[in-house]
N, C-alpha and C positions, 0 to 999 in steps of 0.2 A: 370870611373865615380862613380861607385857603388860597394859595397860590398856587401857580404851575410848578410842579418840581422840578421843571427845566430851569426855573430862575434859581434855584438854589445854585451857588456858586462851585459846588462840588458833585453836581448832579452824577457825575462818571462813576461814584461808587456805588449805584443802583443799577448801572449798565453792563458793568464789567461781567465777563465769563465764570472768573472764579473771585469771590463768590458769587453765585447765579442769584440774581431774584428774580422768580418767575413773574410774568404779568399780572397774574391774580395777587399775588402777595403786592406789587408795585402799585395797581392800583388802589390799595388800602394804606399804604403809607401818604399822610397828607403833611404838606409844608406850610407851617401856618402865617398869615400874613404876619406884619410887623406889631400890629398893634394887638391882635390877639396872644402872637407869642409874647407880648412884654406881659401882656396880664397873667397867663400860665405861670411866668417867671416870678411877679410878685405874688401870687396865690401859693405856688409850689415851693419856690427856690429860694426866692431873697429878694425883699422891699429894698435892700440897701446899696448891693452888689449886682453890677452887670455883668460878669464873668466870673466861674468858678476860680482862675486866678487870683481874685480879688477879693475870695472869702478870707476872713479872720477867725479866729477862736471864739468870736460870738455870733457866726453863723452855724444853723443848725446843721450842715452836714460837716462842719468840721467840730464840732460839742462833743467832747467825750467824758462822759460822767466819771469822777473819780474812782480811780482804782478799777476801771471796766477798759479793754482795749479794745477798739474798732474791729471787727471782723473782718475778713479781707479773704478773697481766693484770688487764684492767679488765673487770667483768661486768655493770656498771650499763648501759652501752650496748646493749649485747645484749639484756639485761634489758628495756629500753624499746623493744625494736624486736618487729618481727612475728617476727624469727628464733626457732626453738621451740631450738637447740642450743645449748649450753653453748660459752664462749669456746673457739676453736681451742687456745688454749696450756695450757686446764685439760683438753681431751681429749688432747691430745699428752702432758700431763705424767702423765696416768691411763691412758697407751694399754696397759699391761700387765694392767689390770683388766677381766677377763671379763663380760658382762653379769649373770651371775647371782654376782657376787663380793658378798657382804654388805660394806654400809657403814653406820657410824653418824656420824649427824647430832648433833653434840655441842653443846648450846646452853649448858650448864652442870651441875653435877656431879649434878642430878635431874631434868634434861630432856634426854633422849637417845632417838633417833630410829633404829629400825632398819629398812634395807628393800636391796633390792640395786641396783646400779650402773645397770642397765639402767631401773630405777622411778627413780632418782634424775635420771636423765639428761632422761628426759621430764616431770618435776616439779618440775625446781629451781627454776624461776621462783615458785612458790608457797611453796618453802622459804625462798625468800631475802627475805620478810617479815621474817625472824628474822634480820637482817646485822647485829647487834651484836657482832661476833667469833666465832661458831659454827665448829667444826672439823669436817670430814668426813674420816674416815679408814677405810681398808678395811680388812677383817679379813685378817689374815698378810699385809700389804703396807705397803711402806716409805712411799709417796706420801701426802700429805695437803693439804687444802685447807684454807685459813683465809677465809672471809669477812667483809669490813668496810665499817660503813655509809658510808663515804667514794668506794665503788663498786670499791674494787679486793679481789683475792683474793689471798692470799699461796700460791705454790705450795711446798709444803716437804715435806721428807724427815725422816722420823721416826729 
């Protein structure tokens, strides 16, 4: 189900001194094997598209109910600062998630990480070196987050 994090081509993001990922948190970040990643992607993200760049208006992350705007928050300003916490809007959006909630950081259909919400909250700055549309979903949760390279995160509902 898991493969060594060192097999991830950009594993350097977890080894940097800034942002620092402590060994206890690193041990809880699991890089899924391709078959498990594909299953999580199909179950939580899309059965039709393999990467966020391919989403259409028919895919749930891009569906916007008529007359309603997608809620957004700016993550990049906080990421660039000394602050360690996620933006307040993100924390408020996911306020139903317990520290032990399993979350999946989904980059594309073969690249998915599994960890708990508490670890993600502490290590999010490392993950956002991968900011080209990844989606964070919580297991059995309706809330989701999609991070974009323009510095914004969409606060989504599945």
